[in-house]
C-alpha positions in Angstrom: -13.8 8.6 38.2 -12.1 10.1 35.1 -13.2 12.6 32.8 -16.4 11.4 31.0 -16.4 10.8 27.3 -19.0 13.3 26.0 -22.2 12.2 23.9 -21.0 12.9 20.0 -24.4 12.4 18.6 -26.8 13.8 21.2 -29.5 16.0 19.6 -28.9 13.9 16.3 -29.6 10.4 16.7 -31.4 10.9 19.7 -33.0 13.8 22.0 -30.4 15.8 23.8 -32.6 16.9 26.3 -33.1 14.6 29.5 -37.0 14.7 29.5 -37.7 14.6 25.8 -35.0 11.5 25.7 -37.0 9.7 28.4 -40.3 10.2 26.7 -38.9 8.9 23.5 -37.5 5.6 25.6 -40.6 5.2 27.2 -42.4 5.1 23.8 -39.7 2.6 22.5 -39.2 0.0 25.3 -41.8 -2.3 25.8 -41.1 -4.0 29.2 -41.8 -7.8 29.0 -43.7 -9.1 32.1 -41.3 -12.3 31.9 -38.0 -11.0 31.1 -35.6 -13.5 29.6 -31.9 -14.1 30.6 -29.5 -13.5 27.5 -26.2 -14.1 26.7 -26.0 -11.7 23.8 -28.0 -9.3 21.8 -27.7 -7.9 18.5 -29.4 -4.2 18.3 -29.3 -1.6 15.8 -27.6 1.8 15.7 -29.4 4.4 13.6 -31.2 7.5 14.7 -33.7 6.5 17.2 -36.8 7.6 15.1 -35.6 4.7 12.4 -34.2 2.2 14.7 -35.4 2.8 18.2 -38.6 0.3 18.2 -36.2 -2.5 17.0 -33.7 -1.8 19.7 -36.4 -0.8 22.3 -38.3 -4.8 21.7 -34.9 -6.4 22.3 -34.0 -4.3 25.5 -37.5 -4.7 26.8 -37.3 -8.4 26.4 -34.2 -9.2 28.5 -33.2 -9.3 32.0 -30.7 -6.8 32.5 -27.2 -7.7 34.6 -25.2 -5.0 36.5 -22.6 -4.9 33.4 -22.9 -4.9 29.8 -20.0 -5.1 27.3 -20.8 -3.1 24.3 -19.4 -4.0 20.7 -19.4 -1.7 17.7 -17.9 -1.3 14.5 -15.3 1.5 14.2 -17.0 3.8 11.2 -14.2 6.4 11.5 -11.2 4.7 11.5 -9.6 6.5 14.3 -7.5 5.1 17.4 -6.6 1.5 17.4 -8.4 -1.1 15.1 -9.6 -3.1 18.4 -10.2 -0.6 20.9 -11.4 -0.9 24.5 -12.0 1.8 26.9 -10.7 0.3 30.4 -11.5 3.3 32.6 -13.7 6.4 32.8 -17.4 7.1 32.1 -19.6 7.8 29.1 -21.9 10.6 29.3 -25.1 11.1 28.0 -28.6 13.3 28.8 -29.4 10.7 31.2 -26.4 11.1 33.4 -23.0 9.3 33.4 -22.1 5.6 32.9 -19.1 4.3 34.7 -16.8 1.8 32.6 -16.3 -1.2 34.8 -12.5 -1.4 34.8 -11.9 -4.5 36.2 -14.1 -6.4 33.7 -12.1 -4.5 30.9 -8.9 -5.1 32.4 -9.6 -9.2 32.5 -10.6 -9.3 28.9 -7.3 -7.0 28.1 -5.3 -9.4 29.7 -7.0 -12.2 27.7 -6.5 -10.5 24.2 -3.3 -10.1 22.3 -5.5 -8.1 19.7 -7.3 -5.6 22.2 -5.8 -2.4 23.5 -6.8 0.5 26.0 -7.6 3.6 23.9 -10.2 6.3 24.0 -9.6 7.8 20.4 -11.4 5.2 18.6 -14.4 6.0 20.6 -14.4 9.9 20.6 -16.7 10.7 17.4 -18.2 7.1 17.2 -22.2 6.6 17.5 -22.7 2.8 17.4 -22.0 2.5 21.1 -23.3 5.5 22.4 -26.7 5.1 20.9 -27.3 1.7 22.9 -26.3 3.5 26.4 -29.7 5.6 27.1 -31.6 2.5 26.5 -29.3 0.7 29.2 -29.8 3.6 31.7 -33.5 3.7 31.1 -33.9 0.1 32.0 -31.0 0.1 34.6 -29.6 3.3 36.0 -26.9 2.0 37.7 -25.6 0.1 34.6 -21.7 -0.1 34.1 -20.4 -1.0 30.9 -17.1 -1.8 28.7 -16.9 -0.2 25.3 -15.2 -2.0 22.4 -14.8 -0.9 18.9 -13.7 -3.3 16.2 -12.6 -2.2 12.6 -11.3 -4.5 9.8 -12.6 -7.1 6.8 -14.2 -10.3 6.6 -11.1 -12.1 6.4 -9.7 -10.8 9.8 -8.3 -13.6 11.9 -9.0 -11.4 15.1 -12.6 -12.2 15.7 -12.1 -15.6 17.0 -9.5 -14.7 19.4 -11.2 -11.5 20.8 -14.7 -13.6 21.2 -12.9 -16.3 23.2 -11.0 -13.3 25.0 -14.2 -12.1 25.8 -16.3 -15.1 27.2 -13.2 -16.1 29.2 -13.0 -12.5 30.8 -16.9 -13.1 31.6 -16.2 -16.8 33.2 -13.2 -15.0 35.3 -15.3 -12.1 36.2 -17.8 -14.5 38.0 -21.1 -12.5 37.4 -23.5 -12.2 35.0 -22.6 -10.0 32.1 -24.8 -8.8 28.8 -23.0 -8.7 25.3 -24.3 -6.1 23.1 -23.3 -6.1 19.4 -24.3 -2.8 17.6 -25.2 -3.2 13.9 -27.3 -1.9 11.0 -27.9 -4.3 8.3 -28.1 -3.5 4.4 -27.6 0.2 3.6 -29.3 1.8 0.8 -31.2 -0.6 -1.4 -34.7 -1.4 -2.0 -36.6 -2.7 0.9 -37.4 -6.2 -1.2 -33.5 -6.3 -2.0 -32.6 -5.5 1.5 -35.1 -7.7 3.7 -34.1 -10.7 1.1 -30.3 -10.5 1.9 -30.7 -9.6 5.5 -33.0 -12.5 6.3 -30.5 -14.5 4.2 -27.7 -13.3 6.6 -30.1 -13.3 9.9 -30.3 -17.3 9.4 -26.8 -17.8 9.9 -26.9 -16.0 12.8 -30.0 -17.6 14.1 -28.1 -20.9 13.4 -25.3 -19.5 15.5 -23.1 -20.2 12.4 -20.4 -17.1 12.3 -18.7 -18.9 9.2 -21.9 -19.2 7.0 -22.8 -15.8 8.3 -19.3 -14.4 6.9 -19.7 -16.6 3.8 -23.4 -15.0 3.1 -22.3 -11.6 3.6 -19.2 -12.3 1.1 -21.6 -13.9 -1.4 -24.3 -11.2 -1.9 -21.9 -8.4 -0.6 -24.5 -7.8 1.9 -23.5 -4.2 3.6 -23.8 -4.9 7.5 -21.7 -2.4 9.2 -21.4 -4.2 12.4 -20.2 -7.7 11.1 -17.3 -7.7 13.3 -19.3 -7.3 16.5 -22.3 -9.8 15.4 -19.4 -12.2 14.4 -17.6 -11.7 17.9 -20.7 -11.9 20.1 -21.8 -15.6 18.3 -18.1 -16.8 19.3 -18.1 -15.5 22.7 -21.6 -16.6 23.2 -21.1 -20.1 22.1 -18.2 -20.3 24.3 -20.6 -19.2 27.2 -23.1 -22.1 26.8 -25.7 -20.3 24.0 -27.6 -22.9 22.3 -30.1 -20.8 20.3 -30.9 -17.4 18.9 -34.2 -15.7 18.2 -35.2 -12.8 15.8 -37.3 -10.3 17.9 -37.9 -7.8 15.1 -36.8 -6.6 11.7 -37.3 -3.3 10.3 -36.3 -0.8 7.9 -36.0 2.7 7.4 -38.9 2.7 4.7 -41.3 1.8 7.6 -40.6 5.3 8.6 -39.8 7.3 5.8 -41.8 6.0 3.2 -38.8 5.6 0.7 -38.8 2.0 -0.1 -36.1 2.6 -2.8 -33.0 3.4 -0.6 -33.7 1.8 2.8 -31.3 0.3 5.9 -32.2 -2.7 7.7 -32.6 -3.2 11.3 -32.6 -6.2 13.3 -33.0 -7.3 16.9 -31.6 -10.4 17.8 -31.3 -12.3 21.3 -28.9 -15.1 22.0 -29.6 -17.3 25.0 
């Protein structure tokens, strides 16, 4: 195994010590008695104190396969605009998670946009914060991390979504797609919830074009729009028929500040 990608936000976004992290995850993840198979999920990536409950509700609801494709926005702009890590592992306080190289290579072979690149992932938190949840539920999970950078007019998302879904078909085993995104940033709770539910309605209709239109119409600050669009396209190509909002919260539910909130939505695509 190659050198591990070291945790960038351990001790900041989530507890940096193993036992403290396990305790936190136990409080967030409510494992359903009847787990549901899912094609994709949308989960937030803020500090666990703010968004951990939403993410935990989603991860506790779905049956977890052996491999997960993690789609996250590139907040920092480092590396390739569409960057996939094809080998190595990721380190968290719970240990190392191996990258599923055969699956990563199948995705690269299907896409003219995605390039093998680790630099884009070094400082990025949007994927990292998902991994302890996955480890908590399935300690031998394997991942394929992908960061996506671009604007609402990008023509890359349909191709990347189809590439991911075709690679999953060729891989021949169950794979979960995780789109990492927070929703509205730094608006009043009332405005954030109104705008977010407007966008979420398009997601639950599995209508990526309407989702993009509504973001543009109201200038909704959803940082992971690219992962969400890509996940919807991939999911529909894999046979998705429905999507369900599991939970919606804002940072104000924790901080008590309702003037400048961030929205968090947990969604399951089946």
